[in-house]
N, C-alpha and C positions, 0 to 999 in steps of 0.2 A: 391909345396910340400905338401904332405898329410900324414896322420897317420891312422893305422887300429887298432881297438881293437876287438879282437876275443870274440866270446861268445859261451859258452857251454850251455846245457840245464839248468844247475844250475845258471848260470849268468842270464839267461832270467827269471828264477823263482824268482830271487832276484831283478829284475829290478821294480822300483817304481817312483811315482811322488812326489814331495814335493814343496810347497810355502815357500820361505825362506826370511824372512825380511832382513837379512844381505846381501844377494845378491842384494836386491834392495837399500840398503844403500850404497854398493860400486859403483854400476853402476850409480846410480843417482848422487852421489857426484863427480864421474868422469865426468859426463856430465856437471855439473855446472863448475868444474875447467877447462874444455876445452875452456870455454868462447864463443864457437860457439852458433849460434841461430839454435838449432835443429828444423826440420820442424814439428815435431809432438809435442814435449815438450816445445816449446816456451812459451805457456801460463803459464804452471807450473814454468819454469825457471824464467820468469819475476817477478813472485809473490815471489818465494822462495830465489833467489839469495841475494836480499837486506838484508833479515833476516839472512842468513847464514853469510854474510860479517860483519853484525853489531855484530854478536856474536863471531867474530874472528876465526871462524873455518877454514878459509882459510890460517890461520897462526899456526895451532895446529898440534898435532901428526897425526890426521887422514889425514891431507893434505900431510904430508910427506910420509905416508904409501900408499896413493892412488894417484899416479902422474897422470898427464893428459894422458900419453901414457905408455905403457909397463907393466911390471909385477906388480901384487898385491900379497902381502904376503898370502899364502894359509891358515894360521891360522886364517885369518878373515872370513873364511867360513867353519866353522865345519859342518860335515855332519848332516843334519837335522834328528832328531830322531823320527820324526812322519810326517804326511802329512802336517802340517801347524803349526810348532813351534812358540811360542811367542818370541818377540825380547829378553826378559829377558833370556829365556832358551838358545838361541844362544849366548848371552853375557856370560853367565856362562860358556859355552863351550869355548869361547875364553879365558876367564880368567884361565881356567884349562889347557890351552896348556902348554906342558912341555917346560921349558927353552930352551932345545936343539933344539926343533921344531921352536921356535920363532927365535932363533939365525940363524938356517939354512935358514929360509925364508928371514931374513934380509941380510944374505950374498948374497943371490940370487938378492935382491932388489938393494943392494949396487953395485953389478956387472951390473946389468941392467941400473942403473941410474948413474953411475960413483961416487957412494959414498952415505952415509946417511946424513940426516939433523941431527941437534943437538938433537932433541926430540928423534929421532929413535936411536941415539947413546946411550942415556940415557936408552931407553927401551932395548937396546941390553946388557948393562951393568947389568941390574936387572929387568929381565921380570916380576917376581912376584910382585915387588913393582910399576912398571909403567903400568901394564895391567889394573888395576882399573881406572886410569886416561883415558886411552883410551875408556874404557866402558862408562865413564861419557861423553866423547866427542860424542860417538855414540848416547847415549841417547838425548843429546842436539840437535843433528842434526835431529834425528827422529822426536821429537816434532816440530821442525821448518819446516821441509821439506816433511816428509812422514805421520806422524800420522794424520793430518788433511784431508789427501786425501785417507787414507788407505782403507776406505769402497769401494770407487770407483775403486782403483787399484785391491783390492782383488776380486771384482766382475769380472773383466777382467781375472785375473789368474785362479780363479776357473771355469770360463767358459771354458778356454783353456784346463785344466786338464780333465774336462767332456767330452770335444770334442775328445781329444787324447784317453782317455780311452775307448770311444765307438769305435774310429778306430781300436784299438788293438782287442776289442771283435768281430767286424764285419769283419775286413779284415786282421788282423794279424799284427805282430810286424814289418816285413819288410815294409809294407805299411806305418805305423806310421813313421818310420825312413825316408823313402823317401819323405814323405810329411812335415817333420819337419822344414826344411831349405835347401835352394839350396846347401849349403856347407856340408850337411850331407847326407849320403846314405847308404844303406844296401845291401851287396853282399855276398852270400855264408856264412852265419853265422859269418859275421865281419861288424862292423860299421866303415865306412870311414869318416874321417874328412879332407876336403880339407883345403889347406892354413894354417894348423898347423905346427908350426916351430919345435917343439920337437917330437920325436918318442913317441909312445904310445903303450905298450905292456900289455897284461893281467897279466904277472908276476909282473910288477911294478905298476899296478892299483889297485889291490884289486878286490874282487868279485862283481858281480851285476853292477848296474848302477843307478844313481839318476838323473831323468830328472826334471829340474827346469824351469817352465816359468817365464819369467822376463818381466817387463814393460819397463825397462830401458836398458837392454843389447841390443847393436846395434853397427855395422850392422849385425854381425855375431854371432854365438854361442861362449860361453866361456867355458873353462874346469878348472877343479881343480882335480890333481891326487896326493893323499897323502895316500899311503898304510899304514896299512891294511884296511882303510875306502874305501867304494865303490867310484869309479870315479863320478864326478858330471859334468853334462852337462847342462849349463844354455843357454836357447834359447829365441829369441824374441817371446813373446805370441802373439796369434791371437787376433785381435781386438784393438790393441794398437792405431792404427791410428784414432780411434773415442774417445780415452779416455778422451780428454780435450773439445770435442765439445760441445756447449751448448745443453742441452736437452729440447725439447718442453715440456712446463707445462700448457698447455691450459686445460680446463676442471677440474680445482680444486675446483669448487663450492661446490661439494658434500663434499670434504674433509674439506672445510672452514665451512660447516654446522656442522661438528663434532669437529674440533680443534678450530674454531674461525677464523675470517678473518685476525686478526693480526698475529697469529701463523702460519697460512698457508702462508701468505705473507713472513714472516721471513724464512720459510723453502724454498720457491721459490727463495729468495735471496741468499741462501747459496748454489748456484750453485758453488761457489768458497768460501773457509772459509773467515771469516770476523770477525772483532771485533765489540764490541757493538756500539762504535762510528761510525764506517763505516755503520753498519746496520741502525742506527738511521739517518744518513745523506741519505742514499738510499731510505729509505721507508717514511720518514717524521714523524716516530714515535718518542716520546721522549726517551732519553736514559734510563731513569727510566722504562718506558714501555717495551723497548727492553729487558733490563736486567730481569725484572719479567717474561717475556714470554719465554726468553731463559731458565730460570730456570726450568720452567714448562716443556718445551720440553726436557730438559736434564734429568729430573726426569722420564720422560716417555720413555727414551731411543731413542729418535728422534734426539737428538743433542749431539755431545761430545765436550769437551773444551780442548784447548791445549795452554800451556804457550809459548809465543813467546816474549821473553825479558821482557819488562814492561807491555805488553798487553796479552790478551787471545784471541785466535782465536777459533771461533765456526764453527763446520762443521756438515753436515748431516751424520747420521749413515746409515748403511745398511738397517735398518728397515724402516727409513724416505725415502730412495730411492725407496724401494718397495711400500710404500704407494703412493708416487708420480706417480710412473709408473701405478699403478693400476687406479689412478685417471685420467690418460690421456685417451682421447676417441680413 
């Protein structure tokens, strides 16, 4: 089965790319809930799953709204209002969802899943009162599962957008769509989505199109259609296959001459986010020394800190990634 979305010149003029934190929240949470060992994301899942379970997020409202398979309520993915909105902006959009919209989506979820969970029923009864609780769960999940890795994820997503935009500039929109994913194709002013179970018409979809690269969307593209907003098409980003591969860090002597040996060592050890205790164990530095150096690195914008239960995880920022990349031979 397939669906076609017709395009006018006006629709093409309104087509744009966006990086969406909430798309990554939903697709990554579903991956964790599936329980499978994803061939690409296994290193990430093995680090993150224990934190998510310890926080009880597998038993919360988010878990009821994002089942392992099937429909996910559309109000969880408001149309991004810019090329890269912050999570807080998208959460504000979720909390502003009209009650009728929330209940309509929950009715569809109940039909798809054979009923609603107890927390979802409470949300259905009073969306305005319960949506802030949902936002709190999303923020907790973000800090545990995505924020420590966001610099690395954003690098992949931004590179994909740059590549696709260049395709459009050099070879046109048709080429872009035909190269986007095997299930997506362009034919005579229409976008065809193979294996889509529901029909897709321009009258029911709104104008334009939002193209959203995603690190966790798998194996095929996902769509959100809630007029009058533009339809959203989330697709697997290029380069995801190497997202969690260790990166060679030889040749950091020049960087150590500037930052110092201990701080450079800590940056190289933050290939994956870690706590002060973990870093002290790995490097042989004292916990006090690690803490002091991490504070200096954080003040310099090279390290970010993220609360994970009773501990704090430290992660390299995009600035640190750039410095390390420049130091490689």
